[in-house]
DSSP file (Angstrom, degrees, kcal/mol; ACC not computed):
  #  RESIDUE AA STRUCTURE BP1 BP2  ACC     N-H-->O    O-->H-N    N-H-->O    O-->H-N    TCO  KAPPA ALPHA  PHI   PSI    X-CA   Y-CA   Z-CA
    1    1 A M              0   0    0      0, 0.0     2,-0.5     0, 0.0    95,-0.2   0.000 360.0 360.0 360.0 131.5  -47.0   18.7  -16.1
    2    2 A H  E     -A   95   0A   0     93,-2.7    93,-2.0     0, 0.0     2,-0.1  -0.937 360.0-120.8-114.7 128.4  -47.8   21.5  -13.7
    3    3 A K  E     -A   94   0A   0     -2,-0.5     2,-0.4    91,-0.2    91,-0.3  -0.401  31.3-143.6 -65.1 145.2  -48.1   25.1  -14.7
    4    4 A N        +     0   0    0     89,-2.2    -1,-0.1    88,-0.1    93,-0.0  -0.927  34.9 161.8-119.9 136.0  -45.7   27.3  -12.9
    5    5 A K  S    S+     0   0    0     -2,-0.4    -1,-0.1    86,-0.0    61,-0.1   0.435  79.1  40.6-122.1  -8.1  -46.1   30.9  -11.6
    6    6 A K  S    S+     0   0    0     59,-0.1    60,-3.1    86,-0.1    61,-0.2   0.827  90.3  78.9-111.7 -44.0  -43.2   31.1   -9.1
    7    7 A A  E     +B   65   0B   0     58,-0.2    85,-1.2    85,-0.1     2,-0.3  -0.426  47.3 170.0 -82.3 145.2  -40.0   29.5  -10.2
    8    8 A V  E     -BC  64  91B   0     56,-2.7    56,-2.3    83,-0.2     2,-0.5  -0.921  30.6-122.1-139.5 165.5  -37.5   31.0  -12.7
    9    9 A I  E     -BC  63  90B   0     81,-2.8    81,-3.0    -2,-0.3     2,-0.6  -0.970  17.7-160.1-112.0 125.6  -34.0   30.2  -13.9
   10   10 A L  E     -BC  62  89B   0     52,-3.0    52,-2.6    -2,-0.5     2,-0.4  -0.930  13.9-154.0-101.5 119.3  -31.3   32.9  -13.4
   11   11 A W  E     +BC  61  88B   0     77,-3.7    77,-1.8    -2,-0.6     2,-0.3  -0.761  26.7 146.9 -96.3 139.6  -28.4   32.2  -15.8
   12   12 A G  E     -B   60   0B   0     48,-2.0    48,-2.7    -2,-0.4     2,-0.3  -0.838  27.6-140.8-149.5-171.6  -24.9   33.4  -15.0
   13   13 A N  E     -B   59   0B   0     73,-0.4    46,-0.2    46,-0.3    73,-0.1  -0.942   3.2-151.7-150.9 171.7  -21.3   32.5  -15.5
   14   14 A A  E     -B   58   0B   0     44,-1.8    44,-3.1    -2,-0.3     3,-0.0  -0.981  25.4-123.9-147.1 153.7  -18.0   32.4  -13.7
   15   15 A P  S    S+     0   0    0      0, 0.0     2,-0.3     0, 0.0    41,-0.1   0.694  91.2   4.9 -74.7 -17.7  -14.4   32.7  -14.8
   16   16 A D  S  > S-     0   0    0     42,-0.1     4,-2.2     1,-0.1     5,-0.2  -0.970  79.0 -97.9-158.9 168.5  -13.4   29.4  -13.1
   17   17 A K  H  > S+     0   0    0     -2,-0.3     4,-2.7     1,-0.2     5,-0.2   0.903 116.8  53.2 -63.7 -44.7  -14.7   26.4  -11.2
   18   18 A P  H  > S+     0   0    0      0, 0.0     4,-2.2     0, 0.0    -1,-0.2   0.908 111.5  46.8 -59.8 -39.7  -13.8   27.7   -7.6
   19   19 A T  H  > S+     0   0    0      2,-0.2     4,-2.5     1,-0.2     5,-0.2   0.918 111.5  51.5 -66.7 -41.9  -15.7   31.0   -8.3
   20   20 A A  H  X S+     0   0    0     -4,-2.2     4,-2.6     1,-0.2    -1,-0.2   0.913 111.7  47.1 -59.2 -43.6  -18.7   29.1   -9.7
   21   21 A E  H  X S+     0   0    0     -4,-2.7     4,-2.8     2,-0.2     5,-0.2   0.872 110.4  52.2 -67.5 -37.6  -18.8   26.9   -6.6
   22   22 A T  H  X S+     0   0    0     -4,-2.2     4,-2.4    -5,-0.2    -2,-0.2   0.929 112.6  45.1 -63.4 -45.2  -18.5   30.0   -4.3
   23   23 A I  H  X S+     0   0    0     -4,-2.5     4,-2.3     2,-0.2     5,-0.2   0.940 114.7  48.3 -62.9 -47.8  -21.4   31.7   -6.0
   24   24 A A  H  X S+     0   0    0     -4,-2.6     4,-2.3    -5,-0.2     5,-0.2   0.939 113.8  45.6 -59.3 -49.8  -23.5   28.5   -6.0
   25   25 A R  H  X S+     0   0    0     -4,-2.8     4,-3.0     1,-0.2     5,-0.2   0.905 111.8  52.5 -62.2 -42.3  -22.8   27.8   -2.4
   26   26 A G  H  X S+     0   0    0     -4,-2.4     4,-1.6    -5,-0.2     6,-0.2   0.901 111.5  45.9 -61.0 -42.4  -23.5   31.4   -1.3
   27   27 A L  H  <>S+     0   0    0     -4,-2.3     5,-2.7     2,-0.2     6,-1.1   0.904 116.3  44.2 -68.4 -41.7  -26.9   31.4   -3.1
   28   28 A V  H ><5S+     0   0    0     -4,-2.3     3,-1.6     4,-0.2    -2,-0.2   0.913 111.0  53.7 -70.7 -42.2  -28.0   28.1   -1.8
   29   29 A E  H 3<5S+     0   0    0     -4,-3.0    -1,-0.2     1,-0.3    -2,-0.2   0.872 111.2  46.1 -59.7 -37.3  -26.8   28.8    1.8
   30   30 A K  T 3<5S-     0   0    0     -4,-1.6    -1,-0.3    -5,-0.2    -2,-0.2   0.341 114.3-119.1 -87.5   7.2  -28.8   32.1    1.9
   31   31 A R  T < 5S+     0   0    0     -3,-1.6    -3,-0.2     2,-0.2    -2,-0.1   0.776  80.5 124.6  59.5  29.0  -31.8   30.2    0.4
   32   32 A L  S   <S+     0   0    0     -5,-2.7     2,-0.3     1,-0.2    33,-0.2   0.542  77.5  28.7 -90.4 -10.3  -31.8   32.5   -2.6
   33   33 A A        -     0   0    0     -6,-1.1    31,-0.2    73,-0.2    -2,-0.2  -0.989  61.3-153.1-145.6 142.0  -31.6   29.4   -4.9
   34   34 A A  S    S-     0   0    0     29,-2.6     2,-0.3     1,-0.3    30,-0.1   0.831  87.5  -4.9 -78.6 -34.5  -32.8   25.9   -4.4
   35   35 A C  E     -D   63   0B   0     28,-1.0    28,-2.8     2,-0.0     2,-0.5  -0.983  56.8-155.8-158.6 144.0  -30.1   24.5   -6.6
   36   36 A V  E     -D   62   0B   0     -2,-0.3     2,-0.5    26,-0.2    26,-0.2  -0.975  13.5-155.1-126.5 117.3  -27.3   25.8   -8.9
   37   37 A H  E     -D   61   0B   0     24,-2.6    24,-2.6    -2,-0.5     2,-0.6  -0.810   7.6-153.5 -91.4 126.6  -26.2   23.6  -11.7
   38   38 A I  E     -D   60   0B   0     -2,-0.5     2,-0.3    22,-0.2    22,-0.2  -0.897   8.5-152.0-103.1 116.9  -22.6   24.3  -12.7
   39   39 A F        -     0   0    0     20,-2.6    20,-0.5    -2,-0.6     3,-0.1  -0.641  29.0 -96.7 -86.7 144.9  -21.9   23.4  -16.3
   40   40 A F        -     0   0    0     -2,-0.3    19,-0.4     1,-0.1    -1,-0.1  -0.138  60.3 -72.0 -54.9 155.8  -18.3   22.4  -17.4
   41   41 A A        +     0   0    0     17,-0.1     2,-0.3    -3,-0.1    17,-0.2  -0.118  54.3 177.5 -56.5 143.4  -16.2   25.2  -18.9
   42   42 A G  E     -E   57   0C   0     15,-2.6    15,-2.5    -3,-0.1     2,-0.5  -0.826  33.5 -95.5-134.1 175.5  -16.9   26.4  -22.3
   43   43 A T  E     -E   56   0C   0     -2,-0.3     2,-0.4    13,-0.2    13,-0.2  -0.841  31.9-163.1-101.0 130.4  -15.4   29.2  -24.4
   44   44 A S  E     -E   55   0C   0     11,-3.2    11,-2.2    -2,-0.5     2,-0.5  -0.918   3.1-165.7-109.6 137.8  -17.0   32.6  -24.5
   45   45 A V  E     +E   54   0C   0     -2,-0.4     2,-0.3     9,-0.2     9,-0.2  -0.994  27.8 147.1-120.4 125.8  -16.2   35.2  -27.2
   46   46 A Y  E     -E   53   0C   0      7,-2.2     7,-3.5    -2,-0.5     2,-0.5  -0.974  47.1-111.1-154.9 162.2  -17.2   38.7  -26.5
   47   47 A R  E     +E   52   0C   0     -2,-0.3     2,-0.4     5,-0.2     5,-0.2  -0.884  36.0 172.7-100.6 130.4  -16.4   42.4  -26.9
   48   48 A W  E >   -E   51   0C   0      3,-2.8     3,-1.6    -2,-0.5    -2,-0.0  -0.978  67.1 -12.1-141.8 125.6  -15.3   44.3  -23.8
   49   49 A E  T 3  S-     0   0    0     -2,-0.4     3,-0.1     1,-0.3    -1,-0.1   0.879 130.0 -50.7  51.2  44.1  -14.0   47.8  -23.7
   50   50 A G  T 3  S+     0   0    0      1,-0.2     2,-0.3     0, 0.0    -1,-0.3   0.443 118.9  96.8  82.6   0.8  -13.6   47.9  -27.4
   51   51 A Q  E <  S-E   48   0C   0     -3,-1.6    -3,-2.8     0, 0.0     2,-0.4  -0.926  73.7-116.7-126.1 149.9  -11.7   44.7  -27.8
   52   52 A I  E     -E   47   0C   0     -2,-0.3     2,-0.3    -5,-0.2    -5,-0.2  -0.700  36.4-172.5 -82.1 129.9  -12.6   41.1  -28.7
   53   53 A H  E     -E   46   0C   0     -7,-3.5    -7,-2.2    -2,-0.4     2,-0.4  -0.873  11.8-167.8-120.4 154.5  -11.9   38.7  -25.9
   54   54 A Q  E     +E   45   0C   0     -2,-0.3     2,-0.3    -9,-0.2    -9,-0.2  -0.987  24.1 139.1-141.5 132.5  -12.0   34.9  -25.7
   55   55 A G  E     -E   44   0C   0    -11,-2.2   -11,-3.2    -2,-0.4     2,-0.3  -0.992  50.1 -84.3-165.2 168.2  -11.8   32.9  -22.6
   56   56 A E  E     +E   43   0C   0     -2,-0.3     2,-0.3   -13,-0.2   -13,-0.2  -0.596  44.0 175.3 -79.7 137.4  -13.1   29.9  -20.5
   57   57 A E  E     -E   42   0C   0    -15,-2.5   -15,-2.6    -2,-0.3     2,-0.5  -0.988  26.2-135.0-141.7 152.5  -16.2   30.4  -18.4
   58   58 A W  E     -B   14   0B   0    -44,-3.1   -44,-1.8    -2,-0.3     2,-0.2  -0.926  25.6-134.0-107.1 126.7  -18.4   28.1  -16.3
   59   59 A S  E     -B   13   0B   0     -2,-0.5   -20,-2.6   -20,-0.5     2,-0.5  -0.574  13.0-152.9 -85.5 144.5  -22.1   28.5  -16.8
   60   60 A L  E     -BD  12  38B   0    -48,-2.7   -48,-2.0    -2,-0.2     2,-0.7  -0.972   7.9-165.9-119.3 125.4  -24.5   28.7  -13.8
   61   61 A M  E     -BD  11  37B   0    -24,-2.6   -24,-2.6    -2,-0.5     2,-0.6  -0.910  17.2-167.9-109.9 101.6  -28.1   27.5  -14.0
   62   62 A I  E     -BD  10  36B   0    -52,-2.6   -52,-3.0    -2,-0.7     2,-0.6  -0.820   7.8-156.3-101.5 114.5  -29.7   29.0  -10.8
   63   63 A K  E     +BD   9  35B   0    -28,-2.8   -29,-2.6    -2,-0.6   -28,-1.0  -0.811  36.2 133.0 -94.0 120.8  -33.2   27.7   -9.9
   64   64 A T  E     -B    8   0B   0    -56,-2.3   -56,-2.7    -2,-0.6     2,-0.3  -0.776  51.8 -89.3-147.8-172.5  -35.0   30.2   -7.7
   65   65 A R  E >>  -B    7   0B   0    -58,-0.3     3,-1.2   -33,-0.2     4,-0.7  -0.820  30.0-120.3-109.1 151.7  -38.4   32.0   -7.2
   66   66 A R  H >> S+     0   0    0    -60,-3.1     3,-1.1    -2,-0.3     4,-0.5   0.889 115.3  60.3 -52.9 -40.1  -39.4   35.3   -8.8
   67   67 A K  H 34 S+     0   0    0      1,-0.3    -1,-0.3   -61,-0.2     4,-0.2   0.776 111.0  39.2 -61.1 -28.3  -39.9   36.6   -5.2
   68   68 A K  H <> S+     0   0    0     -3,-1.2     4,-2.6     1,-0.1    -1,-0.3   0.437  89.1  97.9 -99.5  -2.7  -36.2   35.9   -4.5
   69   69 A L  H <X S+     0   0    0     -3,-1.1     4,-2.7    -4,-0.7     5,-0.2   0.890  80.4  49.6 -59.6 -47.1  -34.8   37.1   -7.9
   70   70 A K  H  X S+     0   0    0     -4,-0.5     4,-2.0     1,-0.2    -1,-0.2   0.923 115.6  43.7 -60.3 -45.4  -33.8   40.6   -6.9
   71   71 A K  H  > S+     0   0    0     -4,-0.2     4,-2.4     2,-0.2    -1,-0.2   0.880 112.7  52.8 -67.4 -38.2  -31.9   39.4   -3.8
   72   72 A A  H  X S+     0   0    0     -4,-2.6     4,-2.6     2,-0.2    -2,-0.2   0.913 110.4  47.7 -63.9 -42.1  -30.3   36.5   -5.8
   73   73 A M  H  X S+     0   0    0     -4,-2.7     4,-2.3     2,-0.2    -1,-0.2   0.892 111.3  50.7 -65.9 -39.3  -29.1   38.9   -8.4
   74   74 A K  H  X S+     0   0    0     -4,-2.0     4,-1.9    -5,-0.2    -2,-0.2   0.912 112.9  46.0 -64.2 -42.2  -27.7   41.3   -5.8
   75   75 A E  H  X S+     0   0    0     -4,-2.4     4,-2.3     2,-0.2    -2,-0.2   0.898 110.6  52.8 -68.3 -41.2  -25.9   38.4   -4.1
   76   76 A L  H  X S+     0   0    0     -4,-2.6     4,-1.2     1,-0.2    -2,-0.2   0.925 109.8  49.0 -59.9 -44.1  -24.5   37.1   -7.4
   77   77 A R  H  < S+     0   0    0     -4,-2.3     3,-0.3     1,-0.2    -1,-0.2   0.901 111.0  50.7 -61.7 -40.6  -23.2   40.5   -8.2
   78   78 A K  H  < S+     0   0    0     -4,-1.9    -2,-0.2     1,-0.2    -1,-0.2   0.881 115.1  41.6 -64.2 -39.5  -21.5   40.7   -4.7
   79   79 A L  H  < S+     0   0    0     -4,-2.3    -1,-0.2    -5,-0.1    -2,-0.2   0.594  98.8  93.1 -84.4 -12.0  -19.8   37.3   -5.1
   80   80 A H     <  -     0   0    0     -4,-1.2   -66,-0.1    -3,-0.3   -60,-0.0  -0.639  62.1-152.0 -93.1 139.1  -18.8   37.8   -8.7
   81   81 A P        +     0   0    0      0, 0.0    -1,-0.1     0, 0.0     2,-0.1   0.671  68.7  95.2 -80.3 -16.1  -15.4   39.2   -9.8
   82   82 A Y  S    S-     0   0    0      1,-0.1    -2,-0.1     4,-0.0     0, 0.0  -0.417  73.9-135.4 -75.9 150.8  -16.6   40.7  -13.1
   83   83 A D  S    S+     0   0    0      1,-0.3    -1,-0.1    -2,-0.1    -3,-0.0   0.862 105.3  24.2 -65.8 -37.2  -17.6   44.3  -13.4
   84   84 A V  S    S-     0   0    0     -3,-0.0    -1,-0.3     2,-0.0     2,-0.1  -0.747  84.3-166.6-131.7  83.4  -20.7   43.2  -15.4
   85   85 A P        -     0   0    0      0, 0.0     2,-0.2     0, 0.0   -71,-0.1  -0.409  31.8-101.2 -71.3 147.4  -21.6   39.6  -14.6
   86   86 A E        +     0   0    0    -73,-0.1   -73,-0.4    -2,-0.1     2,-0.3  -0.491  45.7 169.4 -65.9 131.1  -24.1   37.8  -16.8
   87   87 A M        +     0   0    0     -2,-0.2     2,-0.4   -75,-0.1   -75,-0.2  -0.828   4.3 161.1-146.4 105.3  -27.6   37.7  -15.3
   88   88 A I  E     -C   11   0B   0    -77,-1.8   -77,-3.7    -2,-0.3     2,-0.5  -0.987  25.1-145.8-127.6 134.5  -30.4   36.5  -17.6
   89   89 A V  E     -C   10   0B   0     -2,-0.4   -79,-0.2   -79,-0.2    -2,-0.0  -0.870  10.9-170.7-108.2 131.8  -33.7   35.3  -16.4
   90   90 A T  E     -C    9   0B   0    -81,-3.0   -81,-2.8    -2,-0.5     2,-0.1  -0.978  22.3-129.6-116.4 127.0  -35.7   32.5  -18.1
   91   91 A P  E     -C    8   0B   0      0, 0.0     2,-0.7     0, 0.0   -83,-0.2  -0.480  12.8-134.6 -71.6 147.4  -39.3   31.8  -17.0
   92   92 A I        -     0   0    0    -85,-1.2   -88,-0.1     1,-0.2   -85,-0.1  -0.921  19.4-171.5-100.0 111.6  -40.2   28.2  -16.2
   93   93 A M        -     0   0    0     -2,-0.7   -89,-2.2     1,-0.2     2,-0.3   0.871  63.1 -19.0 -74.4 -38.2  -43.5   27.7  -17.9
   94   94 A A  E     +A    3   0A   0    -91,-0.3     2,-0.3   -89,-0.0    -1,-0.2  -0.972  66.4 147.6-162.1 165.9  -44.3   24.3  -16.4
   95   95 A G  E     -A    2   0A   0    -93,-2.0   -93,-2.7    -2,-0.3     2,-0.2  -0.973  55.1 -32.4-180.0-172.1  -42.6   21.3  -14.7
   96   96 A S     >  -     0   0    0     -2,-0.3     4,-2.8   -95,-0.2     5,-0.3  -0.471  47.8-139.2 -65.2 129.4  -43.0   18.6  -12.2
   97   97 A R  H  > S+     0   0    0     -2,-0.2     4,-2.3     1,-0.2     5,-0.2   0.907 103.7  50.8 -56.3 -43.4  -45.3   19.6   -9.4
   98   98 A D  H  > S+     0   0    0      2,-0.2     4,-2.0     1,-0.2    -1,-0.2   0.922 112.0  45.9 -63.3 -44.2  -42.9   17.9   -6.9
   99   99 A Y  H  > S+     0   0    0      2,-0.2     4,-2.5     1,-0.2    -2,-0.2   0.938 113.5  48.0 -65.9 -45.7  -39.8   19.6   -8.2
  100  100 A L  H  X S+     0   0    0     -4,-2.8     4,-2.1     1,-0.2    -1,-0.2   0.867 111.0  51.8 -64.8 -34.9  -41.4   23.1   -8.4
  101  101 A S  H  X S+     0   0    0     -4,-2.3     4,-2.6    -5,-0.3    -1,-0.2   0.886 108.9  51.3 -65.0 -38.4  -42.7   22.6   -4.8
  102  102 A W  H  X S+     0   0    0     -4,-2.0     4,-2.4     2,-0.2    -2,-0.2   0.927 108.4  50.3 -64.2 -45.3  -39.2   21.7   -3.7
  103  103 A V  H  X S+     0   0    0     -4,-2.5     4,-0.9     1,-0.2    -2,-0.2   0.928 112.6  48.9 -56.8 -44.8  -37.8   24.8   -5.4
  104  104 A D  H >< S+     0   0    0     -4,-2.1     3,-0.6     1,-0.2    -2,-0.2   0.924 112.8  45.7 -62.4 -45.6  -40.4   26.8   -3.6
  105  105 A S  H >< S+     0   0    0     -4,-2.6     3,-0.9     1,-0.2    -1,-0.2   0.834 111.0  52.6 -69.8 -31.5  -39.7   25.2   -0.2
  106  106 A E  H 3< S+     0   0    0     -4,-2.4    -1,-0.2     1,-0.2   -73,-0.2   0.618 111.0  47.3 -79.7 -12.0  -35.9   25.6   -0.5
  107  107 A T  T <<        0   0    0     -4,-0.9    -1,-0.2    -3,-0.6    -2,-0.1  -0.086 360.0 360.0-117.1  33.0  -36.2   29.3   -1.2
  108  108 A C    <         0   0    0     -3,-0.9    -1,-0.1   -40,-0.0    -2,-0.1   0.491 360.0 360.0 -72.5 360.0  -38.6   30.2    1.6
């Protein structure tokens, strides 16, 4: 196990699979993410503009570096159809040295 100071996970979602794939590809192509894992659709229940909504969403697990986080969030917002897309950051405390080095090299 290797302590990590650079890599983070940016969590997001998308309303459908094509949008999730567009966001993932855009982030990886611009080297703002080393990898984006797209989770199969789940159901979200939330309040928006005073009403309860329920709908299918696809979760995005975006592996990137702290140094690229601001740009990755800006790009995610640009590619996303929602007015307020989900963007939550989780620190990666430790992991495989090889994997974390790969994340670092792919987001140079």
